[in-house]
N, C-alpha and C positions, 0 to 999 in steps of 0.2 A: 629494080625494074625501071626502065625509061619509057615515057609515053610520047606519042607523036602529037601533032597539032589537034587531032580529033579526039585525043584522050585515050587512044588505043595503045596497047603494049607494042612498043617498037623494038626495044632491046632489053636484054636481061644481063645484068652485071652480077657476077659472082666471084668468089675467091676459092682457090684450091689450097688445101693444106696437106702436106705429106705427114701422115700420122704413123708411118712405119716405125719410127723410133719409139713413139708412145706405146704402140702395140707390143713391140719387143720388150719394153720395160714392164708392161703389164704381165706378159707371159713369164718374164724372168721372176717377177715378184710372186706370181702364182706358183711357179716351179719351186722357188725357195720355200714357200709355205707348205709344200707337200713333200719336200725332200729332206733326208737326214744329211746335215752338212758334212759330217765326217766321212761317211761311206758312199754317199750319193744314192743310196737306196731310198725307197719311200719311207715316210715317218709314220708315227702312230696316228696322226690326224687323218692322213690319206687312207691308211689301213682301215680305220673305223668306218669311214664313209664308203670305202670300196666293199667292205664286208656286207653292209646293208644292200648295196647294189647287186652283188652276185648271189645273194641269198634268195634264189628263185628256183622254182620247179625245173626250169629249163637247164639249170646248171648242176642238177643232181647226177651222179653222186658228187658232193662237194666236200673236199678234204682240207682240213686245217693242219698244217705242218709247223710245229714250233721247235725252235732250237735255242740252246743256251751255251755260251762259250765257257769252257771249263778253265778255271785257274786265272781268270782275268784280274781279280783283286791281288792275287799273289804276284802276278807279273807287274802290276802297277806299283806295289809296295817294294818290289825287289829291283826292277829295272827302270822304273819311272813311267809316268803316264804317256809319254811319247811312244814308248815301246808297246804299251797297252793299246794305244790308238792304231799302231801298225798292225797289231794282232786283229783288231776289229775290222780293219780294212781288208786284211787277207781273208778273214772269214766271209765277208761280203763278196769278195771276188770268187771264192770257192763255191759258195751257194749259187751265185749267178751263173758261173760256168756250168754247173751241174744241171741247173733248172732251165737255163735259156733266158735271154733278155726279155722275152715276151711275158714271163710270169710276173705276178705281183709279189715282190719280195720287199719286206719292210723291216726296219730296225725299230722295235717298239719300246726298248729300254736300254739300259747301259750295256748289258751283255745278251739281250734277248732279240731273236729274229723270228719272223713268221712268214710263211709262204701260203698264199691262197691258191687252191688247186681245184677250179671248177671242172666238172666232168672227169673226175679222177677217183678211181676206187682205191681200196686199201692195198691191193696187190701192186698197183702202179706207184702208190705212195711209198711202199716198202722198197721197191726197186730204186726210186729216186733217192731215198734216204741212204741206201747202200752206195749209190753213186757219189753222193756228197761225201760220205765217209771215206771212200776210196780216194777221192781227190784230195781230201784234207791230209791223208796219210803221207802224201808225197810233197807236202808243202811245209815250209818252216818260216819263222820270223826270227831272223838272226839264228841263234842256236835252239830256239824254242819250237816245240811241236805245236801243231794246230789241232785242237780237240773240241768237238761240239757234241753235246747230247741232244737227241731228238725224241720227239713224241708226236704222234698224229692221231686224229680221229676223223671219221668219215660220216657225213650226214647223208642218210639214205632216203629218208622220208620227209616230205614237205612239212609234216606236223612237228618234226623235231625242232627244238629250240636251238638256234645257232650258238647262243651263249653257253648252253650246256655242252655243246660239241667242243667249243673252245676250251672250256674248263677241263674236259676229259683229256684233250690233247695236252694241255699244260700238266695235268697230273701224271700222264705217261712220261712226259719229258723229265719231270723231276724224279720219277722212279728210276729212269735210266741214269740220271745224274748221280744218284746215290751210289751206283756201282762204278761209273766211269770217272767222276771227278776226283775221288781219292787217288786213283791210279795216276791221273794227270798231275795232281799236286806233288806226288812222290817223284815223278819224273822231272818236274820243274825244279824241285829242291836239288836233285842231282845236277841239273843243268846249272843252277845258281852256283853250287860249290865248284863245279868244273870251270865255269866262267871266271869266278873269283881267283882261282888258282892260276888260270891261264894268263890273266892280266897282272898277277902279282905273285911271282915265284917265292918271294920272301914270306908272304902270308901262308903259302902252302907248307913250307918248311916249318914255320912257327907252329901251325896247327898240329902237324904230326908230332912235333916235340912235346907240345902241351898235352896231347893225347897220351903219349908215352908216360909222361910224368904223372898224369892222373891215374893211369893204370898202376903205376908203382905205389902211389898213395893208397889206392883202393885195396891192393893186396896187403900192404903193410898194416892197414887198419882192420884187416880181417873181414872186409865186406863180402857179400855173396857174389857168386860168379855173374849173376844177372846185373848187379849194381856195378861191378867192375867193367863189364861190357858197356853198360850205359855211360859210365864215366869216360871211357875211351871214346865213345861216339860223340858225346857232348864236348869233349876236348877238341875234337876235329871241327865241330860246328860252332864253337863259341863266338867266333867272329864273322859268322855268315852274313850278318847285317851290314858288314862293310861293303857288300856288293852295291849298295845304294849310295855310297860315299864317293865323291870325286877322287880320281887317282892323284890329282894335283895336291889334294889335301893329305891323302894317305902317305904320299911319298915326299912331302915338303921337307926340304933339308933344314930349314930354319924354324924359329918359334912360331907356333900357330897363333893367329889372331883370336880374339874372343868369339867372333862369329864362326871361325873354323873349328874352334874347340867345341862349341855347341853342336856343330854338325857331326863331329866325331862321336860325341856323347849319345847321338841318336842310334848308334849301331846296335846297342843291346835291345832296344825296343823294336827296331826293324827286324832283328834276328828272331825275336819272340813272335812277331806277327807272321813271319815266314814259316817257322816251325809249327806254330799252333794251327796252321791250316791242315796239317797232316795228323790224323788221330793218333798214330803210333808214336808221334814225337811231342805230344802235348805236354808231358811231364818235363822233357828235356827243354822245351820252350821256356818253362818257368825258370830252369837253372840258368839258361842263357840270359834271360831278362835280369837276373839278380847277380851276374858275375862281376859287375862293377860296383856292387854295394860294399861298404866298409864296416868293419866290426863296431866302430864307434858311432855309426849312423850318419856319417857325412858323405856317403857315396850316392850313387844315382842308379836308376831313375826314381826309386820310391823312398830312399833314405832309410832303408831297413837297418836294424841294429842287432848285434849279437846273434843269438840262436834263431832269431826271426828270419835270418838269411838261410836258405837251404844249405845243408851240408855240402851237397855237390857243388854249389856255387862258391862256397868258401874254399873248397879244394881247387877248383878251377882258377880262382883269383890268385892263389899262391903260385900255382904252376905257371900261369900266364905272366905274372910279374917276374918270376925268376927267369923264365926264358927270354922275356923282353930285355931284361938287364944284361944277360950273358950273350946276346946276339947283336951283330952289327946292324945298326939302323942308319937311315939317311941323315938323321939329325944328331947322331952321337956314335962314339966308338963303343964296342962291347966291353963289358965289365968282367973282371976275373970272377970265377965262381965263389971264391972266399969273400970277396967284397959284396957280391950279390946276396950271399947268405947272411952277411952281417946286416945288410939293409932289411932283409926279412925280419931278423931278430929285433932290429931297431924299431920297426913298425908293427911288431906283434902287439896286439891289444889296442891299436888305433886303426890301422888299415886291415890287419889280418887277425883271424882267430888265433889267439896266443898258443893254445894247445896244439892246433894243427900246424902252426908255423914251426914250433919246436920239434914236432914229430917229423915234419918235412926236412928240417935241417939235419936232424940226427939220422934219418933214414937215407938221405942223399949222401951224407958223408960216409956212411957205412958201405954204400953200394956204388960210390962214384967210379971205382975202378972196373966194375963189372957191368955198369949200365951203359949201353950204347945208344945214345940219343942221335 
């Protein structure tokens, strides 16, 4: 302020500052603090604050709709976290499309989503759930289906505790997941096998031959029909973990580096994790895990020795090795059958179960003219 000669205010001097950028930065920071960075939906922090705000008599009936993505861990283990992230983004897109952008939709955990539905009764929530399901059926992420299990609960009276309502919605969601998730995991395993075979025809042919050899061994050993069928299946699936290994490593024409070899050795553990997600395949998962163990205890991943290695895994190990030796590979030419059998005999008692190796050699020699691999 500037005064005149009489001491009265004559002029006012001020400065102006454009704070638009600062306000935009503040809004951006606020938005980031309330948004899930992967999907763009609201996050748990925003959901918890909004739940308190909408929990009023005016918003009754108030419905809580909870959803959980089926098979996310299996997708992450098999195809990598980038594919899992794409699945989560697709789920967010499907829910938003079905609900409308004005609804409060939040991602509150790794695979969990929640929708707040003020002034929405159970009938309307059921219709919305069906709509989300219908939208998800027509979506895919790569070759993967989109599957979400839902549960909801409606608060009808002001006296009802909203936390109890949320808990009942969650319980209903997990109840649905008990039925829907195994179906999804089974479909995902089928997709994994199909994808592995599509990108590696040699692997498909190898798996079918190993399966046939396992069947021959099972019959020759007098195993039950159930066990023979199980051996055939696990023969097909023994290398399913290779879905997570880079093609450049699997098809490398030269010698593998130490790091590449460590990557290859992961495939039995990955295969175990994939198959163990399906209840009907839990036993076979154990056989896949142990199929690279050696009779002398120097194999991987656990270093099992002798009869501690499952019989099925010992059979697969022999069939796998024989077919690998007698098949053309990118890094070497195929070996004549006689030479491969000699290698099996040479490594009996160290790499292979000696009795099974001898049985395989004798059985194969007896049937080599009639076996069509």
